[in-house]
N, C-alpha and C positions, 0 to 999 in steps of 0.2 A: 106200375103205381096203382094202388087200390082206390076204390071209390071214397073210402074214408080219408085218404091222403088228399084227394082232389077237393073234398069239401072242407078240409082244414085250412084256416087262414094262413097266408104265406108266412106270417111271423111265428106261426106255430108248427112249422115243418118239423117232422120227426128227425131227431138226431140220435146217432149211436153213441152211447156213453160207456166209458170204462171207469171203474172205481178201483184204484190201486191201494191195497191195504184194506180190503173189504171186510175182513173178519175182525178188525179192531174196533175200539169204542167209537172213533170218529167215522170209520167206515159204515157202521150200523146207522149212525145219524145221517150220513150222506144218502143212504138208501131211503131212509124215512123222509128226509127233506124233499128228495126228488118226487116221491109219491104224494106227499101231503100238499106240495105246491103245484102239482099237476104239470111237472116239467114234461115237455114233449119228447119222451124217450121212445126211440124206435127199438133198437136192441140194447140190452144192458149186459155188459161184461163185468164180472166180478173177478178181480185178479189178486193173488196173494202168493206167498211162498209155496214151494212144492209140498211142504208138510200140511198145508191147508187145502190143497187141491182135492176136489171131490166132495168137499163139504157142500151142503145145500142151504142157501138162504132164500128168503121170500121177498118178492117184489110184486106189489099189486095182486097179492093172493096166489101168485104163481111161483113155483120153485125155480131157482136159478143156481146152477152149479158153479162153484168157485174153480177158476182155472189157474194154472201156474203162470206167473208173470214172466213174459219173454218179450223181446222186441217185436216179434211177429204178431203178438197179441193185439197190437195197436193198428194193424192193417184194417182199414174200413171204419175206424173209430173217429168220430168228430171231435169229442171233448173227453179228456181223461182227468178225473179228479184224484189227485195223489194224496195219500195220507199214510205213508209207510216209512217215514224217516228220511233225513237228509242224504244219507249215503245212497239209498235206493233212488231218490229223486235225481241226484247228480248223475247216476248211471243211466236211468231210463227216460227221464224227461226229454233230453235232447234227441234220443232215438225216436220217441213218440212224435215230437215236433217235426222231425225230418220226414215222417210219414204223413204229414199234413194234419196231425192231431193237435188241437189246442190243449195245453196243459194248465190246469189250475192246481198249484202246488201248495200243500199245507205245511210243508217243512220249512226249516230255516235256510235251505240250500241256496235260494236265489233272492231272498228278501232284500239284501243290501247290494245286490249287483246293480251297477249304475244303469244298465240297459234293460233291466227287468222291472216292470211296474209292480208296485206293492199297493194293493187296492182294498179299500172298504167302499163299496158302491155308493153309499149315502154321502161319503166324504170326498172321494176323488175318482168317482166312476168315469169321469170324462177321459181318463187315461186309457180306457178300453176302446175308444173311438177308432184307433188305428188297428184294431184287431191283432194285438200281439199274440205270438204263438205260445209264450210261457208267461203266466201271471202268477205272482206270489201272493199267497194268503198270509195275513200278518200273524204274529204272536197273539195269543188269545187276550192277554192283558192289554196290549196296544190297540187291538181291534175294539175292545169294549170301551177303553178310555176315550178314544177319539170320537166315539159316538156322542159323547157329552161335550168334549172339548171343541170339536170343529164348529158346531153351531154357535158357540159362545165366541170363538175366535173370529168368526165371520162378522160379528157385530162390534166387537171391541178387541183389538189384537191382544193375544196372550203373550206375555214376556217371560213368565216363569211358571213351572209346575213342579210341585213336590207331591209324590204319590206314595201311599202305603197300601199294600195289597193283602188280601185275605183269600188265599187261593185254595180251591177245593181239590179233593183227590182226583177228580175227573181230569185235571190237567196233566196228571202223570199216567193216565190210561186206566183200562179196566182192571189191571192187576192191582193198582194202588187203591182203587175203589173197594175191591175185594179185601185187601189187607186192612183197610179202615174198618170194614164190617167185622172181620174176624178178630182184630185186635180189640175192638170195643166189646165184643161178646166175651172175650177172654178176660178183659179188665173187670167187667161187671160180675163175672163168675169167680173172680179172685185167682185166676190162673195166669201163669207166666206165658208170655208171647214174645217170640223173637222175630223182629221185622226182617223181611227178605227183599222187599221191593224198595222201600225207603230207608234212609240211614238211621232214623230215630223212631222211638215209639210214637204212634200216630193217635191212639185213643186218648182223649182228654189232654192233648198237648198241642203246642204250636212250635214251629221251628223255621229257621231260615230256609229259603228255597234251595233244594238240593242240587244246584249247579255249581261248578267250580268257581272259586273266587280268584279274581285277577289280583296278584300280589302288588301290582303297580297302583291300582285304583282302589282296591278294597271292595269293588262291586262284584256280585256274582254274575254268572252268565245270563240268567233270566233278566236281571236288572239292566244289564248292558244292552241286551236285545230290545227291551221295551223302550228304553230311552232313545236309541237310534231309530227305531221304527216309528215312534210317535213323531219325531222330527220329519222323517221321510213322508209319512202319510199326510201330514199337515202342510208340507212344503215350507217348513220353518227350520232350516239347517242350523240357525244360531239360537234356537230356543233353549233357554236355561231350564233343564229338567233333571230331576233326581227321583229315583224310585227305590223303595225298600220292599222286597218281595218275600212274603211269609206264607208257609203252608199252614192251613187250619183244618181241624177235623170235621169238615163238611164234605158230603159225598159229591155234590155237583153244584156248579155256578160259583164264579169268582166274584168277590166284592173288593172295593177299594175306596179309600178316602183320598180326595184330591184337594190340595191347597193351590189355588190358581190366582196368579197376579196378572192384572191387565194393564194395558198402556194407559187407559183412562179410568176415571172413577166409575164405580159400578155398584149396584145394589142387588140384593137377593131377588127383589121383585123384577128388576131388569132381566136377570138371568132366567127366572121362571118364565117370563113372557117369551124370551128367545127360544127356550127349550120346548115350549108348549106345542109348537107345530113342527118340531124337528122330526124327520122321518126316522123310524126305528127306535124312538125314545118314548118312554112312558113315565110321566111324572108321578112319583109316590112321595108326597111331601105334606103329610097331615100332622101338623104341629099339635093340634088339639088332642089327638088320640095317640101321639107319639108313634106314628106309623110311617116308616121310611123303608127304603129298599132292603130286602132280605133275600138271601140265596134260596130259601125255601119257596119264595114266591117268584123268583126268577127262573127256577128250574123248569125246563120244558117250554119256556116262553121265548118267542123270537125277539121281542123288544128288550132293550137295556133299560132297567129301572133306575131312575135318577131322583134324588131328593136330598133332604137335610141341608138345604142351601142356607147359608148365613154369611154375614160379613165376618172377616177375620179381625177379631178384637185386638190383635197384636199389630195391625197395620193402621196407623192414624191417618194415612193418606186416603183411605177408602177405595183402594184399588184392588183389594184381594178378597176372594170368596173361598169358602170351604164347602165341599159337597161330598155326597156318598152315592155310590152306585153299585148295582149288582147285575150281572149278565151271565147267561148260560154259556159256559166255556165250550161245551160241545156243539152249541148252535151258533150264535153270533160270533163266538170266539173261534169257530172252526168250520163245521159242516155247512151251516146256513150261509155264512159269508161266501164260501166256495160256490155253492149252488146259485146264489145271487149273481156272482160273477159270470157263471155259465149262462144264466138267463139273459145276460146282455148279448151273448153270441146267438141266442135263439130268437132274438127279436128282429 
């Protein structure tokens, strides 16, 4: 043990960290979050497919070589942050956990498993007290939505939520972000562009989220995930919730409009006061200047921006509010939330 380790507070003991899917968009943000938040990293392992092995990424100004993902790569690793898709997580997360490595998984693989906690630390971080070996990171929309919903629910129980999302290219990864840029340039130049990543033209267009639609319900996969995960995160299995998820030509940060019905009467001022001190929430609610949450201002920001609060004129009982929020899908919707979970194990 070095002198530096002896002088470091116990809660800041150095931990060996692995990032699975290090070369992807979320992987890059995971590296950035660890560095920016001063996470006590001892050794950092960057893991990816064999075709990415040998690439070099930078952490704290030092080059780190990308290694091939194998079960043995988790030997000696304290926490692994997974962002490589559900199939990879199902294969390798149990292998990592069996080697004593805590897994924080950003895929859908374990989110709805009864025995796996689905966590947003500001909302239900108490589930980490038992130090589970596998923790699920929520869908980006669900994570951002509950940042506003949970503080409200704590003061006046929510009985129904209707959400409409405006989801950016970052939700589909780096390739979709590039496709938006290229298709926009082609559109402005009057040139033809054939989409390869997404099923419809992206520039100056909006379309339903490109997950399969369930013929029985009419909901697509994204909508189904969001509804189920909001219920699980908030501990409200009977919550009446419906979402419509739409892709919009925005590079980064998801936005959504939420119509929220409460058990008791509520005013916009009530909600503003409840959200004012909510952790991870920043109120952007300037009626005079018509300034409300925007993805351009949420990009690169840890907080979820919440505003445009008003009573629902269609509800004469006074129990429903409408609000708008924006949050960075790559941060609170993915990498930041995963690192915040890991921080609970470092304390």
